[in-house]
N, C-alpha and C positions, 0 to 999 in steps of 0.2 A: 544412462538416460536421465536427464535432469527432470526435476519436478518441483513445484512450489506447493507448500502446504501451509494454509492460513489457519489462524486461530484467534480467538479473543473477541469475536463479535457477540452481540446480545442485545438485551433490552435495557435501556437506561433512561432516567428522567431528564428533562431539559435542564441544562446547566451541569450535567454530570460528566463523568470521565470514563473513557475506555482506552485500552491499549491493544492494538492489533499486532500480531506477529506473523511473519512469513519466513518459514524455513526453506532453504534452497539446497538440499543435498544433491551431490552429483552434478552441480553446475560450476562453471568457472567464476565463482561468486565474487572474488575480490576484484576481478576485471570487469564486472558487469555493472551496468546502470540498472538501478532498481526503482520501481515506482508503485504507487497505489492509485488505482482508478476506482470510480464508483459508477453505478448504473441503475437507473430506474427503468422498470419494464416499459418498452415502447420508446425509450429515449436513447440517444447515443451515449456511449461510455465516456466519462469525463475524467480528465487527469486531476488528481487531488494533490499529489506531491511526488517529486522524484529526487533521487540522490545518486550522483555519479560515483565512479571509482575514486575520484579525488575528493569525495565528501562534499562537493558543492550541491546545494539544495535549491529547490524551486517549488513554489506553492501556488495553487489557484487562489485568486483574490478572495474568494468566499471563505477560505479557511486560514488565511494569514493571521498570525497572532494567536490562533487557537489550536492548530495541529502542528506536530513536530515529527518529521521523519528522521530516522537514524538507522545506522547499520552496525553490525558487529561481525567483522570479517572472520574472526576466530570461530564463531558459531554459525557462519553462513546464514545469517538471519537479518531481516530488515524489520523495523518496527514503525508503527504509526501511533503516536500518542495524541489522543483527541480530548480536549477539555472544552468547557463551556458549550457543550453540545446543544444543538438546536433541532427542532423537529424536521427542518429541511435537510439535515444531515442524514436522515433515514434513507438507506440505500443498501444495495449489495456492494461490498468492497472487494476489489480484485487486486492481487499482487501481480506485478509484471517484472520480468527480467529480460534485459537485452545485453548481449555480448557481441561486440563488433570485431569481426575478423577481417582479414585482407579482402576476401572475395564474397563474404556473406555475413548476415546478422543472425545469430541464434536467439530466438525469442521463446519465452515460456510464459504461461498464464496459470494462476492458481484457480481453484474451483469456486472461489467466492465465499465471503462470510457476511451474514446479514447483520446490519446495525440498525436498530430501531430506537428512535428517541421519542418517547411519549410519556405523558403523565397518566 
């Protein structure tokens, strides 16, 4: 059974840096598209960045140039490096995995990690 385990959230001052990690043991990681979402209570979950099995990346306009998503297939881990953080980046960040098979898509979510940007 696959699962996603996130780490790296916390409190940081505006302009600061954080790196989130998401370990995905037991998943078909190298074949999976991985993504980071974020969500404020009462709002829809928002895609922050994704990276597919071919290393192609995609970012929300609000984080372009500040966030970088990367993956290490040897460690079954995806990362989100966040710099120049703003108060509006405060959210719960969720890791997502999608593996596309012939007849179905296997999807997993992490438990979420809180990122708070405040002075």
